[in-house]
Every structure is written in structure tokens, then in C-alpha cells.
Backbone as JSON, one array per atom type, in Angstrom:
{
  "sequence": "XXXXXXXXXXXXXXXXXXXXXXXXXXXXXXXXXXXXXXXXXXXXXXXXXXXXXXXXXXXXXXXXXXXXXXXXXXXXXXXXXXXXXXXXXXXXXXXXX",
  "N": [[96.5, 307.62, 161.58], [95.96, 304.65, 162.97], [97.93, 301.78, 163.27], [97.54, 298.47, 161.85], [96.68, 295.49, 163.79], [99.26, 293.05, 164.49], [99.06, 290.12, 163.0], [98.39, 286.6, 164.49], [99.1, 284.44, 163.17], [100.18, 283.09, 159.86], [100.1, 282.45, 156.28], [102.71, 281.9, 153.73], [104.32, 282.85, 150.92], [106.38, 281.3, 148.15], [108.05, 283.41, 147.04], [108.53, 284.94, 149.54], [109.89, 283.17, 151.19], [111.98, 283.29, 150.11], [113.12, 285.83, 150.08], [113.22, 285.75, 153.19], [115.39, 286.22, 155.08], [115.72, 288.72, 154.27], [113.26, 289.89, 155.23], [111.67, 292.15, 157.37], [111.31, 290.96, 160.68], [109.14, 291.81, 162.32], [107.12, 292.49, 160.77], [105.86, 290.38, 159.97], [103.72, 287.75, 160.76], [103.65, 285.91, 163.94], [103.87, 283.44, 163.84], [104.62, 281.3, 161.24], [103.2, 279.51, 158.31], [103.75, 277.44, 155.49], [103.0, 276.34, 152.28], [102.41, 273.0, 150.9], [102.74, 272.72, 148.31], [104.32, 274.8, 147.79], [106.87, 273.77, 149.38], [107.48, 271.75, 147.77], [108.23, 272.98, 145.21], [110.72, 273.9, 146.22], [111.94, 271.54, 146.61], [111.85, 270.73, 144.1], [113.58, 272.15, 142.64], [116.42, 271.91, 142.7], [116.77, 269.64, 141.64], [116.26, 270.53, 139.05], [118.03, 272.25, 137.97], [120.65, 273.27, 135.85], [123.42, 273.18, 136.21], [125.92, 272.26, 138.66], [127.02, 274.31, 140.19], [124.6, 275.89, 140.24], [123.32, 274.11, 141.24], [123.89, 273.97, 143.99], [122.99, 276.27, 144.47], [120.5, 276.28, 144.65], [119.95, 274.57, 146.5], [120.26, 275.7, 148.72], [117.93, 277.64, 150.12], [116.21, 275.33, 149.85], [116.76, 273.68, 152.25], [117.13, 275.83, 153.98], [114.06, 276.3, 154.05], [113.0, 273.85, 154.98], [114.2, 273.76, 157.33], [113.29, 275.63, 158.86], [110.41, 275.66, 159.03], [109.14, 272.99, 160.78], [106.98, 271.5, 159.91], [107.5, 270.39, 157.47], [109.34, 268.53, 157.28], [107.74, 266.02, 158.15], [105.57, 266.24, 156.55], [107.04, 265.6, 154.05], [107.89, 262.57, 154.67], [105.53, 261.34, 154.68], [105.17, 261.73, 151.62], [107.13, 260.02, 150.81], [106.51, 257.64, 151.97], [104.26, 257.33, 150.95], [105.04, 257.29, 148.2], [106.35, 254.92, 148.23], [104.71, 253.21, 149.47], [103.16, 252.85, 146.56], [105.25, 252.01, 145.11], [105.77, 249.44, 145.93], [103.49, 247.97, 145.36], [102.89, 248.05, 142.58], [105.26, 246.35, 142.31], [104.31, 244.16, 143.52], [102.38, 243.16, 142.06], [103.57, 243.19, 139.63], [104.87, 240.72, 139.79], [103.22, 238.74, 140.69], [102.13, 238.7, 143.23]],
  "CA": [[95.62, 306.24, 161.33], [96.44, 303.45, 163.8], [98.81, 300.75, 162.63], [96.81, 297.46, 162.16], [97.83, 294.56, 164.52], [99.81, 292.15, 164.14], [98.09, 288.65, 163.18], [99.39, 285.56, 164.89], [99.22, 283.43, 162.07], [100.36, 283.66, 158.27], [100.82, 281.41, 154.96], [103.62, 282.71, 152.89], [104.57, 281.74, 149.48], [107.69, 281.12, 147.62], [108.74, 284.71, 147.23], [108.58, 285.7, 150.79], [110.8, 282.33, 152.0], [113.59, 283.43, 149.26], [113.37, 286.61, 150.72], [112.81, 285.93, 154.41], [116.25, 286.78, 155.41], [115.72, 290.38, 154.14], [112.54, 290.98, 155.44], [112.03, 292.65, 159.13], [109.94, 289.8, 161.44], [108.27, 292.72, 162.96], [106.3, 292.83, 159.41], [105.34, 289.05, 159.42], [102.92, 287.02, 161.87], [104.19, 285.46, 164.45], [103.68, 282.02, 163.19], [104.31, 281.35, 159.95], [103.57, 278.41, 157.39], [103.98, 277.36, 154.18], [101.99, 275.06, 151.79], [103.35, 271.65, 150.49], [103.34, 272.96, 146.98], [105.85, 275.51, 148.07], [107.96, 273.0, 149.57], [107.6, 270.65, 146.57], [108.75, 273.62, 144.49], [112.05, 274.2, 146.62], [112.66, 270.43, 146.61], [112.43, 270.21, 142.79], [114.65, 272.98, 142.21], [118.07, 271.42, 142.79], [116.98, 268.69, 140.4], [115.99, 271.07, 137.67], [119.19, 272.92, 137.83], [121.55, 272.68, 134.92], [125.02, 272.55, 136.79], [126.56, 272.04, 139.83], [126.67, 275.74, 141.01], [122.85, 275.85, 140.17], [122.14, 273.1, 142.14], [123.93, 274.36, 145.09], [122.46, 277.54, 144.8], [119.33, 276.13, 144.85], [119.66, 273.66, 147.45], [120.19, 276.34, 150.2], [116.79, 277.82, 150.0], [115.46, 274.24, 150.52], [117.09, 273.38, 153.37], [116.59, 277.31, 155.29], [112.7, 276.21, 154.29], [112.97, 272.82, 155.73], [114.9, 273.95, 159.04], [112.26, 276.96, 159.56], [108.83, 275.17, 158.87], [109.3, 271.95, 160.71], [106.08, 270.47, 159.48], [108.02, 269.72, 156.43], [109.47, 266.87, 157.48], [106.59, 264.87, 158.23], [105.22, 266.01, 154.91], [108.51, 264.42, 153.09], [107.9, 261.37, 154.97], [104.35, 261.12, 154.11], [104.88, 261.44, 150.85], [107.89, 259.3, 150.42], [106.03, 256.32, 152.51], [102.9, 256.81, 149.7], [105.44, 256.73, 146.93], [106.69, 253.73, 148.6], [103.67, 251.89, 149.04], [103.18, 252.39, 145.24], [106.23, 250.99, 144.22], [105.94, 247.94, 146.7], [102.33, 247.3, 144.75], [103.66, 247.88, 141.35], [106.43, 245.46, 142.11], [103.36, 243.13, 143.88], [101.31, 243.58, 140.63], [104.5, 242.56, 138.52], [105.76, 239.14, 140.63], [101.77, 238.39, 141.13], [102.3, 238.31, 144.59]],
  "C": [[96.34, 305.14, 162.33], [96.89, 302.25, 163.01], [97.59, 299.05, 162.68], [97.89, 296.14, 162.79], [98.34, 293.51, 164.01], [99.67, 290.82, 163.97], [99.27, 287.95, 163.92], [99.74, 284.84, 164.1], [99.27, 283.93, 160.72], [100.69, 282.64, 157.49], [101.49, 282.37, 154.19], [103.99, 281.83, 151.55], [106.15, 281.89, 149.28], [108.39, 282.42, 147.64], [109.51, 284.89, 148.65], [109.36, 284.58, 151.52], [111.64, 282.63, 151.29], [114.02, 284.7, 150.13], [113.14, 286.93, 152.44], [113.84, 286.3, 155.08], [116.43, 288.37, 155.52], [114.22, 291.06, 154.92], [112.24, 291.09, 157.52], [110.67, 291.54, 159.68], [109.17, 290.37, 161.73], [107.05, 292.75, 161.78], [105.01, 291.4, 159.02], [104.88, 288.5, 160.51], [103.87, 286.36, 162.7], [104.56, 284.18, 164.29], [103.35, 281.82, 161.84], [104.44, 279.7, 159.22], [103.42, 278.32, 156.17], [102.95, 276.23, 153.54], [102.99, 274.19, 151.37], [103.73, 272.09, 149.3], [104.23, 273.82, 146.9], [106.71, 274.79, 148.09], [108.66, 272.03, 148.75], [108.35, 271.4, 145.18], [110.25, 273.92, 144.88], [112.99, 272.68, 146.72], [112.78, 269.94, 144.9], [113.25, 270.98, 142.33], [115.85, 272.71, 141.91], [118.03, 270.42, 141.71], [116.93, 269.23, 138.62], [116.94, 271.95, 137.49], [120.4, 272.15, 136.71], [123.12, 272.35, 135.43], [125.32, 272.67, 137.77], [126.23, 273.56, 140.81], [125.19, 276.01, 140.99], [122.33, 275.37, 140.85], [122.42, 273.18, 143.43], [123.21, 275.32, 145.28], [120.93, 277.18, 145.22], [119.01, 275.25, 145.88], [119.64, 274.5, 149.03], [118.78, 276.92, 150.83], [116.19, 276.73, 150.76], [115.97, 273.65, 151.98], [117.3, 274.53, 154.2], [114.89, 276.64, 155.07], [112.87, 275.08, 155.2], [113.29, 272.72, 157.17], [113.89, 274.76, 159.53], [110.75, 276.29, 159.72], [109.18, 273.58, 158.92], [108.06, 270.89, 160.57], [106.47, 269.71, 158.0], [108.41, 268.63, 156.67], [108.68, 265.98, 157.36], [105.8, 264.97, 156.93], [105.98, 265.02, 154.04], [108.26, 263.41, 153.69], [106.69, 260.82, 154.52], [104.1, 260.98, 152.8], [105.89, 260.41, 150.19], [107.37, 258.24, 151.04], [104.68, 256.17, 151.14], [103.83, 256.41, 148.57], [105.92, 254.99, 147.06], [105.97, 252.38, 148.59], [103.06, 251.5, 147.7], [104.09, 251.76, 144.5], [106.1, 249.44, 144.74], [104.48, 247.15, 145.61], [102.8, 247.26, 143.4], [104.73, 246.23, 141.43], [105.17, 243.89, 142.74], [102.99, 242.31, 142.57], [102.21, 242.68, 139.55], [104.96, 241.12, 138.88], [104.48, 238.39, 140.76], [102.03, 237.96, 142.41], [100.85, 239.06, 145.55]]
}
């Protein structure tokens, strides 16, 4: 039985991102992507940690994911811009501006 061709693109989930350094790169598509909720889970991880050691342990996968998936940075900036816009609107509403 012939092996299936390696896909050129693939969407991976949180568990694959965590284990990425232990996965044979030849088994994965050449171009990988992750969804925004996956990045959000990584971003929330350090904040949900109960102590400094756990926070540091959770920070590492977040930084690796951000470095690996360059699209994460623009998405983060868009989300920050939306949040800032909402905050400014609240301030405007509060002070009648």
C-alpha cells in the first residue's frame, strides 16, 4: 500500500503545538497554522497559573507558539486595538465626550 502524499498545509490544535518539538516534522504538512482560540488558550495559560513556577512553565509554550506562527502577532495587535477602542469608547461615554 502506497503512503499518502504529505499535505502542503495543515491546521494543528493545542496538543500538537505543545508536542511540536517531539513530532517528526516529516509527518506534518510543510505549512502549519493554528486557530486564534488556540493562541488565546496559550495566552491565558500563564495568567491562570497558581504560582510563579507554573506561570513560567506555561509561558514557554506561549512564546514558542508566537515565534513559530507569525500570524499570531498581527492577530494579537488587532485584538489589542479592538480592546483599546472599546476602552476609549467607555471613557468617552463616561465623560460625555
